[in-house]
C-alpha angles and dihedrals in degrees: 000000000000122000121189126188131191135159142219124205133032097259092229118149112252127225113283112285096019123119117236138152140187118214133204116183129197124206116197115201123181111215088235090075100027097101096049092042093052090049093051093046090048089054090048091050092049090058095053121106120248090250089062093060137067111214089339095311120117111243123198094217091055099048122111115236093252089054090050089053091049089051092052091049089051089055091045088065085068098045110154091019107058112045130205112205114180128186116202116196111200105217097186096109102131128252117020089239089071091058090049090051091052092052091046088051090058090053090051091049091053091054090048091052090049090060090058093057116112094203120066094217093055091046091055092047093054092045089053089049089053091053091047091050090050090055093056119099117249089249093054092045091054092045091055091049090054092045092052091049089051090052088055094049093047094049095044096049096041089056091057106037113038089041105121121112090263088072099043094105090054091069094062092077129029126193122186106194118192126189108254100197092108095024114068116205094260101023123136096247091053091052093046093046095052089055099038098047092064093045093049097044092047090052092046093052089059089061098032114022119206110271118241132172115234094212092053106029096060121159091270093055106110093229090057093040095048103037111018114109099180141312098005097320118125133204102242090175091062090049096049112025110101091358100087108098126187110206140165113255088228086071098043129063088191092059091047089055092046088052091056091047092049093050094049089054091044092053091049096049088053093048099053094156094043093241090146096040096246097128098074089056089049088053091056092050093049091065085082093046116096096201119124115240088240087075086084097234141334101340093307119199129167126208087226101051092198088065098048097093091047091049091048091070089072090061096056093120093052090049090053090049090053088051090059101029096117098047 
C-alpha cells in the first residue's frame, strides 16, 4: 500500500483575529491501481499549459480551475480505491505567544517522559528528542503535528475501505512517502518526525484504537496477520520503521497528486463563503475522501483542542458540501 503526503501553507500563526489554516493531505494508492492511475495522471499532466507547471512539474497552486476539476474527475474514476485524507490545522489560536507556549509544553512533556524510563539509554534518547523538538521553529512544530495527524487518518481509513481480497497483496509492503522540499534528507525536522510519529500514534491508539471490521479483518487478512499484536492492538512500529521515505515531488507522481489535493483543500478552507468559487471543486475532490460529514470539515484539528468545536462552526459550508458530495 502506498501513502503519499504533501502540504499547503506555511503553518505560521496569523495576526490575532485572522483566519488561517495549514493543510497536509494524504493520498492512499493500492498497488493494484498504481499503473493505470499513473498513466491517467501522466495524460492529465501532458495536457496542462506551461503556466500550470513549475519546471515541468504540475503544481496545485498554479492550476486553472478547469484543470482542478479535471483532476478531481480523474480521481473519481478510482472512488473507493484511491483515498484522499486531508488534515486541516486551524491556526487561528490568538497571539503567537500561545503557540510558542504549546510547543514549549511538548518539550517539557518529553523531558518528563524521559524521567520515567527504566533504561538509561532510552532516557537519554528521549531527552535528546526533547532538545531537538525545542530547536524547531513554531511553524515546523505545527507542521509536524498536522503531518502526524494525517498519517493517522490515512492508516485508519485505508484499513477500512480498500479491504477486500483484491487488495490483500497491498498489505504486505507499506511505503509512506513524504514531500522532501522543506525536509532535507538529514534535516532536524525529518529526524524529529520519524521519532515523534511513532510515539504520538502509539499514544493515540490507546485512546482511539484503529477500527477494524470483524467480518472482513479475519485472522487470515494480511493486515491482521502482519501487524496485529493481540486483541485489536497493532504494531505501528512494524508499519512505520524503515518505511517512511522523504522524496522530491519531481521524482514521484504520487506526491504531485497529493500536492494538487492539498492545494484544493487549502483553497477551500480559505474560501469558507465560496466567494472565489473554490468550494464546488472541493466537493468533487471529497468524493474520494472517506470522512463522515460529522467530522465538521476536511479533517479539522486545532492546536488547542478545547477550541476545536468552536472553530468547526466556521466550516459549516464545507460540512454541508461533504454531506452532499456524492449527489
